[in-house]
C-alpha positions as CSV (number, residue, x, y, z in Angstrom):
1,M,-0.1,-0.1,-0.2
2,L,1.5,3.3,-1.0
3,V,0.9,6.4,1.3
4,N,0.9,9.7,0.0
5,L,2.9,12.2,2.0
6,T,2.7,15.2,-0.2
7,V,2.4,18.6,1.4
8,V,0.7,20.1,-1.7
9,D,-2.2,18.3,-3.2
10,V,-1.3,18.4,-6.7
11,P,-0.4,15.8,-9.7
12,P,3.0,14.2,-9.1
13,V,4.7,16.0,-12.3
14,L,3.8,19.2,-10.7
15,Q,5.1,18.1,-7.3
16,Y,8.6,17.7,-9.2
17,L,8.5,20.7,-10.6
18,L,7.6,22.6,-7.5
19,Y,10.2,20.8,-5.4
20,G,12.7,21.3,-8.0
21,G,12.3,25.1,-7.7
22,F,11.9,24.9,-4.0
23,F,15.4,23.1,-3.7
24,G,16.9,25.1,-6.5
25,A,15.9,28.6,-4.7
26,M,17.3,26.8,-1.7
27,G,20.8,26.1,-3.4
28,G,20.8,29.5,-5.2
29,N,20.7,31.4,-1.8
30,E,23.4,28.7,-0.5
31,V,25.6,29.9,-3.4
32,V,25.0,33.6,-2.7
33,V,25.9,33.3,1.0
34,R,29.0,31.5,0.4
35,R,30.1,34.1,-2.1
36,E,29.2,36.5,0.1
37,R,30.8,35.3,3.0
38,R,34.4,35.0,0.7
39,E,34.0,38.2,-1.6
40,G,32.0,40.5,0.4
41,E,28.5,41.8,-0.4
42,L,27.6,41.2,-4.1
43,P,25.6,43.7,-6.0
44,P,21.4,43.1,-6.1
45,D,21.4,42.2,-9.6
46,Q,23.8,39.6,-9.5
47,V,22.1,38.1,-6.4
48,R,18.7,37.9,-8.3
49,H,20.7,36.6,-11.2
50,I,22.2,33.7,-9.2
51,V,18.6,32.6,-7.5
52,R,16.8,32.8,-10.7
53,I,19.2,30.6,-12.8
54,S,19.1,28.1,-9.8
55,V,15.6,27.9,-10.0
56,V,15.6,27.3,-13.5
57,L,18.1,24.5,-13.2
58,G,16.2,23.3,-10.3
59,V,12.8,23.1,-12.6
60,S,14.6,21.6,-15.3
61,V,16.1,18.6,-13.0
62,G,12.7,18.4,-11.6
63,A,11.4,18.1,-15.3
64,L,14.0,15.6,-16.2
65,A,13.1,13.4,-13.2
66,V,9.3,13.6,-14.5
67,V,10.6,12.3,-18.0
68,A,12.8,9.4,-16.3
C-alpha cells in the first residue's frame, strides 16, 4: 500500500517541478551566502541572477525526473 506524503495536493508531475524550484531556490541562496562570505557583499542584480538561474536549474532537474 502506497502512502501519499505530499505537502501540496497536486499531481506528481507538478510536485516534481515545485520541489525542483524550491530546492533550486534554496541552493541559489546557499551559493549567494557562500560567495558573500568569501568576496563580500554582491550587487542585488547579481544575487537575483544567481537565484533565478538556480531556480531554472532546479525546475529543469524536476522536469528530467518526470521524464525518467
